C-alpha positions in Angstrom: 132.9 44.7 -59.1 133.8 46.1 -55.9 135.8 49.6 -56.5 139.2 49.6 -56.6 141.9 52.3 -55.4 143.1 55.0 -58.5 146.7 53.9 -59.4 148.9 54.7 -57.3 152.5 56.2 -59.0 155.4 54.0 -58.2 158.9 55.8 -58.5 161.2 53.5 -60.3 164.4 56.1 -60.4 165.2 58.5 -57.6 167.1 61.2 -60.5 168.4 60.9 -64.2 171.9 59.3 -63.4 170.0 56.9 -61.1 168.6 55.4 -64.3 171.9 55.4 -66.4 172.8 53.5 -63.8 170.1 51.2 -63.3 170.1 50.7 -66.9 173.8 49.6 -67.7 173.9 47.4 -64.8 170.8 45.9 -67.0 173.0 46.1 -70.1 171.4 49.0 -71.6 174.4 51.8 -72.1 171.1 55.3 -72.4 172.5 58.5 -74.1 171.5 61.2 -71.7 168.1 61.9 -73.7 166.8 58.4 -73.0 167.8 58.2 -69.7 166.2 62.0 -68.5 162.7 60.8 -70.7 162.6 57.5 -69.1 163.6 59.6 -65.4 160.2 61.7 -66.5 157.7 59.7 -67.6 158.4 57.4 -64.3 158.2 60.7 -62.1 155.3 62.3 -64.1 153.4 58.3 -64.4 153.2 59.3 -67.8 153.8 56.4 -71.2 156.2 56.6 -72.7 155.9 56.8 -76.9 159.6 55.8 -78.1 160.3 56.2 -82.2 163.1 55.6 -84.2 164.0 53.5 -87.1 164.1 49.6 -85.7 167.5 48.0 -84.3 167.8 51.7 -81.9 167.1 50.0 -79.2 163.5 51.0 -78.4 162.8 47.1 -77.5 165.4 46.9 -75.8 164.6 50.1 -73.3 161.7 48.7 -72.2 163.1 45.5 -71.5 166.2 47.5 -69.6 163.6 48.6 -67.1 161.4 46.0 -66.2 165.0 44.2 -65.6 166.3 47.2 -63.9 163.4 47.3 -61.4 162.8 44.0 -61.2 159.6 44.4 -62.5 157.5 41.8 -64.5 157.2 42.9 -68.6 153.9 42.2 -70.3 154.2 42.7 -74.3 151.9 43.0 -76.9 153.1 42.8 -80.1 151.2 44.6 -82.8 150.4 43.9 -86.2 147.9 44.1 -88.5 145.4 42.5 -87.5 145.2 42.6 -84.1 142.1 43.3 -82.5 140.9 43.6 -78.9 140.5 39.6 -78.5 144.5 39.6 -79.2 145.1 42.6 -77.7 142.6 43.3 -74.9 140.1 40.3 -72.9 137.9 37.7 -74.6 135.6 35.2 -72.3 136.3 31.5 -72.8 133.2 30.6 -75.2 134.1 27.1 -74.4 134.4 26.6 -70.8 131.0 28.7 -70.4 129.0 26.2 -73.2 130.2 23.4 -70.5 128.7 25.5 -67.9 126.0 26.2 -69.6 125.0 22.3 -70.4 126.1 21.1 -67.1 123.0 24.0 -65.7 120.9 23.2 -68.1 121.5 20.0 -67.6 120.5 20.3 -63.3 117.5 22.5 -64.7 119.6 26.0 -64.2 117.5 28.6 -64.1 118.8 30.9 -67.6 118.4 34.0 -65.5 121.0 33.5 -63.0 123.1 31.4 -65.3 123.8 34.5 -67.5 125.2 36.4 -64.8 127.3 33.3 -63.6 128.9 33.0 -66.8 130.3 36.7 -67.3 133.1 36.4 -64.0 136.3 36.3 -63.7 136.3 32.9 -63.6 135.9 33.0 -67.6 137.4 35.9 -68.3 140.9 35.8 -70.5 142.7 38.6 -69.7 145.2 39.8 -72.7 148.4 42.0 -72.7 146.7 45.1 -72.1 143.8 44.3 -68.9 147.3 41.9 -67.5 148.8 44.7 -67.3 146.6 46.6 -65.5 145.3 43.7 -62.8 148.6 42.8 -62.1 148.9 43.3 -57.7 152.9 44.6 -58.5 154.1 47.4 -60.6 154.8 45.9 -64.2 156.4 47.0 -67.3 154.3 47.0 -70.6 155.3 47.0 -73.3 153.2 48.3 -76.5 156.2 47.1 -79.6 155.7 48.0 -82.9 152.2 50.6 -82.2 152.0 51.7 -86.2 151.8 48.3 -87.6 148.5 47.8 -85.4 145.3 48.7 -87.3 143.7 52.1 -85.9 140.8 51.0 -83.5 143.9 49.8 -81.3 144.7 53.2 -80.4 141.5 53.5 -79.2 141.1 50.9 -76.6 144.5 52.5 -75.5 143.3 55.9 -74.5 141.3 54.3 -71.1 144.6 52.7 -70.1 147.0 55.5 -71.0 144.5 58.7 -69.5 143.1 56.6 -66.5 144.8 53.8 -66.0 142.0 51.8 -66.1 140.0 49.2 -68.6 136.3 48.9 -69.0 134.4 45.3 -69.5 131.3 45.9 -70.0 129.7 42.8 -68.1 132.1 43.4 -65.3 132.6 47.5 -64.8 135.7 49.5 -64.6 139.1 47.5 -63.6 141.3 50.2 -62.4 144.4 49.8 -61.7 146.5 49.1 -58.5 149.7 50.7 -59.6 150.5 52.2 -62.6 152.2 50.1 -65.0 155.3 51.5 -66.6 154.0 52.0 -70.7 156.3 51.8 -73.1 155.0 52.5 -77.2 157.0 51.7 -79.7 156.7 52.8 -83.5 158.8 52.6 -86.5 156.7 55.7 -88.0 155.5 53.6 -90.6 152.1 55.4 -90.0 151.4 58.4 -88.0 150.1 57.8 -85.0 146.9 60.0 -83.5 147.4 63.0 -81.7 145.1 61.6 -79.1 147.5 59.1 -78.2 150.0 61.4 -78.7 148.9 63.5 -76.3 148.7 61.3 -73.7 152.8 60.5 -73.9 156.1 61.6 -73.3 157.6 61.8 -76.6 161.1 60.1 -76.9 163.1 59.5 -80.8 166.0 57.4 -80.5 168.5 57.5 -83.6 171.9 55.5 -83.7 173.7 56.6 -80.8 177.3 58.3 -81.9 180.0 56.6 -83.0 181.6 57.0 -79.5 178.2 55.5 -77.7 178.3 52.6 -80.7 181.8 51.5 -79.5 181.2 51.3 -75.6 177.4 49.0 -76.3 180.1 47.4 -78.5 182.8 46.9 -76.6 180.3 46.1 -73.4 178.8 42.9 -75.8 182.3 42.4 -76.8 184.5 42.9 -74.4 187.3 40.3 -75.7 187.2 42.7 -79.4 190.1 44.6 -79.4 189.3 48.2 -78.8 191.2 49.6 -82.0 188.9 46.9 -83.7 185.8 47.5 -82.1 186.4 51.2 -83.7 186.8 50.2 -87.1 183.5 47.8 -87.1 181.5 50.8 -85.7 183.0 53.1 -88.5 182.5 50.6 -91.2 178.6 50.5 -89.9 178.4 53.7 -89.9 179.6 53.9 -93.3 177.0 51.7 -94.3 174.4 54.0 -92.9 175.1 56.6 -95.2 174.1 54.2 -98.2 170.9 54.2 -99.5 169.6 50.6 -98.6 166.8 48.9 -98.3 167.8 47.7 -94.7 170.2 49.9 -92.8 172.2 47.7 -90.1 170.9 48.4 -86.7 173.3 48.4 -83.1 172.5 44.6 -82.6 173.7 43.6 -86.3 177.1 45.4 -85.0 177.6 43.8 -82.3 177.0 40.9 -84.3 179.3 42.1 -87.0 182.0 42.4 -84.1 180.9 38.7 -82.4 181.8 37.8 -86.1 185.1 38.7 -85.8 185.9 36.8 -82.3 184.5 34.0 -84.3 186.9 34.2 -86.6 190.1 34.8 -84.5 189.9 38.9 -84.1 191.8 39.3 -87.5 191.6 42.4 -88.8 189.1 43.9 -91.3 190.1 43.8 -94.6 188.3 44.2 -97.6 187.9 40.3 -98.3 187.4 39.5 -94.9 184.3 42.2 -95.0 183.5 41.5 -98.7 182.8 38.2 -97.8 180.8 38.6 -94.6 179.1 41.7 -95.7 175.9 38.9 -95.1 176.1 39.4 -91.2 175.4 42.9 -91.7 173.2 43.9 -94.1 169.9 41.1 -95.1 169.5 41.6 -98.6 171.3 41.2 -101.9 170.9 44.5 -103.8 171.8 46.1 -100.1 175.4 43.8 -100.5 175.8 44.5 -103.8 175.5 48.4 -103.6 177.7 48.4 -100.3 180.3 45.9 -101.3 180.4 48.9 -104.9 180.4 52.0 -102.7 183.0 50.5 -100.5 185.4 48.9 -104.1 185.3 45.5 -102.4 184.5 43.6 -105.4 181.9 41.1 -105.8 181.4 39.2 -102.5 181.4 35.2 -102.6 177.8 34.0 -103.0 177.2 30.0 -102.1 
């Protein structure tokens, strides 16, 4: 394989303010810390490791960067048992077998054939390799990395350091453009220091009440401003409880949309009690919240 040029940083944002404006136009209202770290990841050509509780906008940040820059989003969704074949590449064994059979029937020689079946024609790129081979800048999202086995981190080290992938049969494939890499984690396990060292780090927590009101207002503009503030206060109180799963920002928006679907009513105790299932996803959480908020027993079907 002929050598490829070193990865070229593709500057996407002029400054921190430009990041905030671009993400807002893509529907993502970023705090100053988020905008600043995103700008630095772009300016330095470094991967961005984003940690925080579920539902605070980690994945949405990667999507917003892609939308804001007009780049394709390539996503590797991590899970227990994801391996090299699902993350990096694999060979199309069925197609290779067909070629072997055809060549054998045609008296093909094995010495020539064994090289012929390990070419691009038979390579199936998975998300990591697809991002490296892309002829245009892309956003690579490695989502919920903490759910994958630690071996996957080893696969990422070469990519995050040198933006290249080594395929033994083909050689080293270097990126023409550095992808904007976002790795997300809910911190269910510790990620390796080797991986952290290669990244800029950003922790996203639940937004401030002011920012969350702005997010709700942006996504549900028809909701009365006072009711939007009440929605955010309610969700804030729920997050203070010891729940199995606290309501995310997306569920705050769902709650606001619920009120619109119900005719934009006031947040009465009865309405809150009967619709806690929009915000909370476990019955024991609903019971605990109803008791803490002194709402009585929620309605059950």
